[in-house]
N, C-alpha and C positions, 0 to 999 in steps of 0.2 A: 865695756861699761863698768863703772864702779858699782860694787854691791850697795843696795839701798841702805843697809845698816852699817856701812863702813865709817860714817861720820866725816868723810872727806869732801862731800859735795859743797857745803857752804864755803869753806876756805878756798876751794877751787873756783867757785863763782866770784868771790871777791877779787881774787887775783886776775881772773879772766876779764872782769869788767874794767879793772885798772889797765890791763894790757890793751883792751879795745879802745879805751879813752885815749891812751897815748898813741896807739896806731892811727886812730882817726885824725889826730892833730898832725902827725908827721906825714901820713900818706897824702893828705891834701896838698902839701907843699912840694911833692915829688912831680917834676915835669919831664922826667927822662922818657925816651922813646919806649923803653921796656916796662913802663909803669902799668899798663893794662894787664900784661901777662903776670907781672909780679903781684898785683893786687888780686888777681884770680887765684893764684897759688896760695897767697896768704889767707884769703877768705876760706879756701878749702881747708887749710890747716886749722883756722879758728873754728870752723864748723865741726871739725873732728874733735876738738876740745869740748864743744857744746854737746856733742853726741854722747860724751862720757858722763854727763850730768843726768842722773836717773830721776831726780825730783823735778816734776814739770813746773812747779811754782818757781824754783830757782832757775830753771832753764829758760823760762819766758823772757826775762830781761836781756839775757844774752842773745837770744834769737832776734829780739827787737833791735838791739844795737847792731847786730850783723846785717840786718835788712837795710839799715840806714847807710851802711858803707857802700852799697851799690857796686861792688866789684864785678 
């Protein structure tokens, strides 16, 4: 986890939200047979990014967005 006073949390959240928005758009168009496994792996990766946000207020929107992906 990033230290709470590192000042990196907010920029990381902004980038992560942008990545999640793009991911959501592209993943819904994927109809390949390996889509389910890939989405599960990608969701795990995105959750690991969220785990590195120590500020609960900043982490909340990321967790909400992840829950909507439904991988």
